[in-house]
Structure formats: C-alpha cells, structure tokens
C-alpha positions in Angstrom: -0.9 82.6 -76.7 -0.2 79.1 -78.0 -2.1 75.3 -77.3 -0.3 72.9 -75.5 1.7 70.7 -77.6 1.4 72.9 -80.8 4.9 75.0 -80.6 5.4 74.6 -77.2 9.0 74.5 -75.8 10.1 71.6 -75.1 9.8 71.1 -70.7 13.0 71.4 -69.1 13.6 68.0 -66.7 17.0 68.8 -65.5 15.5 69.4 -62.2 13.6 66.6 -61.6 16.6 64.6 -63.1 19.0 66.1 -60.0 16.2 65.6 -58.0 15.9 62.2 -58.6 19.8 61.2 -58.5 20.5 63.0 -55.6 17.4 61.6 -53.8 18.0 58.1 -54.6 21.8 58.3 -53.8 21.2 60.0 -50.3 18.6 56.9 -49.4 20.8 54.3 -50.9 23.3 56.0 -48.8 21.1 56.3 -45.6 19.8 52.7 -45.8 23.3 51.3 -45.9 24.5 53.5 -43.0 21.8 52.0 -40.9 22.2 48.9 -42.2 26.0 48.7 -40.8 25.1 50.4 -37.3 26.1 47.0 -35.1 26.0 48.8 -32.1 25.1 52.0 -30.2 26.1 51.7 -26.8 28.1 52.2 -25.4 29.9 52.5 -28.1 29.5 53.2 -32.2 30.1 50.4 -34.0 29.5 50.0 -37.6 30.7 46.5 -39.6 30.5 47.2 -43.4 28.9 43.3 -44.8 27.0 42.4 -47.2 24.0 43.5 -46.1 24.9 47.1 -46.1 25.2 47.1 -49.6 21.9 45.0 -50.1 20.0 47.6 -47.9 21.7 50.5 -49.6 20.7 49.1 -53.1 17.1 48.5 -52.0 16.5 52.2 -50.3 18.2 53.2 -53.7 15.9 51.0 -55.7 12.7 51.8 -54.0 13.1 55.7 -54.0 14.2 55.0 -57.7 10.6 53.5 -58.0 8.7 56.2 -56.1 9.6 58.9 -57.5 9.0 57.2 -61.0 5.3 56.4 -59.4 5.4 60.2 -58.6 6.6 62.4 -61.7 4.8 59.8 -63.9 2.8 62.4 -66.4 1.1 59.8 -68.5 -2.7 58.9 -67.5 -3.4 61.1 -64.2 -5.9 59.1 -63.0 -4.4 56.0 -62.7 -1.4 57.6 -61.1 -3.0 59.1 -58.8 -4.2 55.7 -57.6 -0.9 54.4 -57.7 0.5 57.1 -56.3 -1.6 57.2 -53.2 -0.8 53.1 -52.9 2.4 53.8 -53.6 3.0 56.3 -50.9 1.7 54.8 -48.5 3.6 51.3 -49.2 6.7 53.3 -49.4 5.8 54.9 -45.6 4.8 51.4 -43.8 7.8 49.4 -45.2 9.7 52.5 -44.2 9.0 53.1 -41.2 8.8 49.2 -40.6 12.5 49.1 -41.8 14.0 52.2 -39.6 12.4 50.7 -36.3 13.5 47.4 -36.9 16.9 48.8 -37.9 17.0 50.7 -34.8 15.3 47.8 -32.5 17.9 45.3 -33.6 20.9 48.2 -32.8 19.7 49.1 -29.5 19.6 45.1 -28.1 21.2 44.2 -24.8 21.3 48.6 -23.6 19.6 49.5 -20.4 16.0 50.5 -20.0 17.5 54.3 -19.0 19.3 54.5 -21.9 16.7 52.8 -24.3 14.0 55.8 -22.6 16.9 58.3 -23.5 17.2 57.1 -27.0 13.7 56.6 -28.5 13.1 60.7 -26.6 15.8 61.4 -29.3 14.2 59.4 -31.9 10.8 61.0 -31.4 12.5 64.8 -31.8 14.2 63.8 -34.4 10.8 62.5 -35.9 8.8 65.5 -34.8 11.2 67.9 -36.7 12.0 65.9 -39.8 8.1 66.1 -40.0 7.7 69.7 -39.7 10.3 69.8 -42.2 8.2 67.9 -44.5 5.5 70.1 -43.6 7.1 73.1 -44.6 8.4 71.4 -48.1 4.9 69.9 -48.5 3.1 73.7 -48.2 6.5 75.1 -50.1 5.7 73.0 -53.3 1.7 73.7 -53.2 2.9 77.3 -53.3 5.1 76.8 -56.0 2.2 74.6 -58.0 -0.3 77.5 -57.1 1.7 80.1 -58.5 2.6 78.0 -61.2 -1.4 77.7 -62.6 -1.7 81.7 -61.8 1.4 82.7 -64.3 -0.2 80.1 -66.5 -3.6 81.8 -66.4 -1.9 85.2 -67.2 0.1 84.3 -70.1 
C-alpha cells in the first residue's frame, strides 16, 4: 500500500470541472431567465434587457465562487468555517433573490391567482427540497463507500 503523495496517481478532477461548468451555466441561465420575466398574469411576458445579463452573470459568478469554497482542499479547518458561512450567505441571498423576483413579477394579479401561484411555489420548493435531500444522502453514501474501499486496499 502506498502512502499518500508518494507514487500515488494524480487525482482526476474532470468530473469536478464538468460539474463546475454545468452548474455555473445552469445557475446563470436560471438567474437570467428569472430576471427576464416581466409579467406572469394574464400572459407570460419576457423582456431581455441589461438586467437579464447582469443577473445571469451574477448568478454564474456566485455559483463559481461557492463551488470553489465547497471544493477547496487546502486547509480543511478554514474551509469548513468558510463553507458554512458561505453556504448560509448563498442560501439567504438566493432565497431573497428568488422571492424578490417572484414578488416583482406577480405584482398586479388578483388575490385568488396569487394564492394559487404561492401554492404552486410551495409545492415546487417541497419537491426540490426532497430532491436535494436524496442527492445529499447519495453523496454521503458515496463518500462513506469511498472510505470503506480505501480501508480495504
């Protein structure tokens, strides 16, 4: 069995790079899409303007930054503290951004329609939360499996 760092093969980071690029593009596109919504009721109207590109760039930049904090492998103690603070900041600003965009795009609709939209948003958040929970459990399982395989070697 070889010691870490001595004759060990370099770590393959191609999957991490793929995740970084794909998630950055997705978050940027989603942010730009949300910013381009001008009206929901009675018809859905989009308007691509400067804010669309600003929010797309902002979403992509924040995602890139958060990815770098989460997957930083230098100093584990500092990374853990930064991860926690960064993730809390990311969650709070994301929630504020999402609900601000939703509120601005829903202005002027009736109370009945607003209630229906909010029920839909809550259901969507519930399903996204369940998907995130299953993804978290899968990642934890894979990490545990990787540790078990490393111990066997």
